[in-house]
C-alpha positions in Angstrom: 103.7 -56.9 -100.7 102.9 -59.9 -102.7 104.1 -63.4 -103.1 104.6 -65.2 -106.6 105.2 -69.0 -106.7 107.8 -70.2 -109.3 108.7 -73.7 -109.4 107.6 -74.2 -105.9 109.7 -71.3 -104.7 107.9 -68.2 -103.1 109.0 -65.0 -104.4 108.3 -61.9 -102.6 107.5 -58.6 -104.6 108.2 -55.3 -103.0 106.1 -52.3 -104.0 107.9 -49.5 -105.6 109.4 -46.7 -103.2 106.7 -43.9 -102.8 107.4 -40.7 -104.9 108.9 -37.7 -103.4 105.5 -36.1 -103.4 104.0 -38.8 -101.6 106.8 -38.6 -99.1 106.3 -35.1 -98.6 102.8 -35.4 -97.8 103.2 -38.1 -95.4 106.4 -37.2 -93.4 106.9 -33.4 -93.7 106.7 -31.9 -90.3 108.7 -28.7 -90.4 108.8 -25.9 -92.7 109.4 -22.1 -93.2 106.3 -20.4 -94.4 106.7 -19.4 -98.1 104.5 -16.4 -97.7 103.4 -13.8 -95.0 99.7 -13.5 -94.1 99.9 -9.7 -95.5 100.4 -7.4 -92.4 103.9 -7.6 -91.4 104.3 -9.1 -87.8 100.6 -8.8 -87.4 99.8 -12.4 -88.0 96.3 -12.5 -86.4 97.8 -13.6 -83.0 98.9 -17.2 -82.4 95.6 -18.4 -83.8 96.1 -16.6 -87.1 99.7 -17.8 -87.5 98.7 -21.4 -86.6 96.1 -21.2 -89.4 98.6 -19.9 -91.8 100.7 -22.9 -91.1 97.7 -25.2 -91.5 96.7 -23.8 -94.7 100.3 -23.9 -96.4 100.4 -27.4 -95.1 97.2 -28.5 -96.6 98.3 -27.0 -99.8 101.4 -28.8 -99.8 99.7 -32.3 -99.0 100.4 -32.3 -95.4 97.2 -31.1 -93.9 96.4 -34.1 -92.1 98.6 -33.0 -89.1 98.1 -30.4 -86.4 100.4 -27.5 -87.3 101.7 -24.9 -84.9 103.9 -21.8 -85.5 107.0 -21.5 -83.5 106.3 -18.0 -81.9 106.2 -17.1 -78.1 103.9 -14.5 -76.4 104.2 -12.5 -73.5 101.8 -11.2 -70.6 98.8 -13.0 -69.2 98.4 -16.3 -70.9 101.9 -15.8 -72.6 103.4 -19.0 -74.0 106.9 -20.2 -75.0 107.3 -21.4 -78.5 109.1 -24.5 -77.4 106.2 -25.6 -75.5 103.5 -25.5 -78.5 105.1 -27.5 -81.2 105.1 -31.0 -79.9 107.7 -33.5 -79.0 109.3 -34.2 -82.4 111.1 -35.7 -84.4 110.6 -33.2 -87.2 111.4 -33.5 -90.8 111.6 -31.1 -93.7 109.8 -31.4 -96.9 112.6 -33.6 -98.3 112.5 -36.0 -95.5 115.6 -34.7 -93.8 115.3 -35.0 -90.0 116.2 -31.5 -88.5 115.6 -32.2 -84.9 114.9 -35.3 -82.8 113.1 -33.6 -79.9 112.6 -30.3 -78.4 116.0 -30.5 -76.6 117.6 -31.4 -79.8 116.0 -28.4 -81.4 117.4 -26.0 -79.1 120.9 -27.7 -79.0 124.0 -27.3 -81.2 123.0 -30.8 -82.5 120.0 -29.7 -84.6 120.4 -29.9 -88.5 118.8 -26.4 -89.1 120.6 -24.5 -92.0 119.9 -22.8 -95.2 119.9 -26.1 -97.1 117.6 -27.9 -94.6 115.3 -25.2 -93.5 113.1 -25.4 -96.4 109.4 -24.0 -97.0 106.4 -26.2 -97.4 107.2 -26.5 -101.1 110.5 -27.9 -100.5 112.2 -24.7 -101.8 115.4 -23.1 -100.2 114.5 -19.6 -98.6 116.8 -16.6 -99.5 119.5 -16.1 -97.1 122.3 -13.5 -96.5 123.9 -12.7 -99.9 120.8 -13.4 -101.7 118.6 -10.6 -103.2 116.4 -10.0 -101.6 117.8 -11.3 -98.3 115.0 -13.0 -96.4 116.8 -14.9 -93.6 115.1 -13.1 -90.6 112.5 -15.7 -89.1 109.9 -14.3 -86.7 110.1 -16.2 -83.3 109.6 -13.8 -80.4 111.8 -16.3 -78.6 115.1 -16.5 -76.8 117.9 -18.9 -77.7 116.2 -21.6 -75.2 112.8 -21.1 -76.9 111.3 -19.2 -74.1 109.5 -15.7 -74.7 111.6 -12.8 -75.7 110.6 -9.1 -75.2 109.7 -8.5 -78.8 106.5 -10.0 -80.1 104.8 -7.1 -81.7 102.0 -7.1 -79.3 102.0 -11.0 -79.4 101.6 -10.9 -83.2 98.7 -8.4 -83.4 100.7 -5.3 -84.4 101.9 -4.1 -87.7 102.8 -0.5 -86.2 106.2 1.2 -86.9 107.2 1.0 -83.3 108.2 -1.9 -81.3 109.8 -4.9 -82.8 109.9 -8.6 -83.0 112.8 -11.0 -82.1 113.9 -13.1 -85.1 116.4 -15.9 -85.8 118.3 -16.4 -89.0 117.5 -19.6 -90.8 120.7 -19.6 -92.7 122.8 -19.4 -89.5 124.8 -16.3 -90.6 124.6 -12.5 -90.1 124.6 -9.7 -87.6 123.0 -9.5 -84.1 124.1 -10.8 -80.8 123.7 -14.3 -81.7 124.2 -14.0 -85.6 124.2 -18.0 -86.1 121.1 -18.5 -84.1 118.2 -20.0 -86.0 115.5 -18.6 -83.5 117.1 -15.7 -81.6 119.6 -13.3 -83.5 118.3 -9.8 -83.0 115.2 -7.6 -82.8 113.6 -5.8 -85.8 113.3 -2.1 -85.8 109.5 -2.1 -86.0 106.5 -4.5 -86.9 105.6 -3.2 -90.3 106.4 -5.3 -93.4 108.7 -2.5 -94.5 110.6 -2.4 -91.1 111.0 -6.3 -91.2 112.4 -5.8 -95.0 115.0 -3.4 -93.6 117.1 -5.9 -91.8 116.4 -8.8 -93.9 113.0 -10.3 -93.5 109.6 -10.8 -95.2 107.6 -11.9 -92.1 108.2 -15.7 -92.5 108.0 -17.8 -89.5 108.6 -21.4 -88.7 105.9 -24.1 -88.6 105.9 -27.5 -86.8 103.7 -30.5 -86.8 102.6 -30.8 -83.0 100.7 -34.0 -83.7 
């Protein structure tokens, strides 16, 4: 901000509004991964999933934050997805607030939808009716963000058996809770082909925890 004196009158000059690219780098705190690490539901555990979030965020100009995958795990040392993503609020790559807090995120008031659940590039992810359908998002979580049974051995297995709990980012489709963004149904296995059978590509949600 600068001041310019004209005839004794101080005029305030306001800097131009930041570009969308700058806004994305500074404010994005939520996205769906645009790629899978390459082994279906074997993400290299939580550490591998978090690293994937961090790498994608860095490539998009938002690597100055601490990124966490929205994934739950079971057994000794198990964690709930809702407990590892910070306190919010969270914004997508276009600057739209999708949730104000953890409670808001897991309520009916969140703004998650196909249009708002963008990837780190600001792109809309394929949903039901698109080819190919990629609306299944890995979470391993129940509706309230706590750990569900299906986590593909805590995100270290790409075997054909077992399965992972997924949500539907477009809030449509089959399953016990078809409109749930984080807990719609379980996949028939953990390999990439098993995920694809029911409408997924092994993508997951990333949140800026700090």
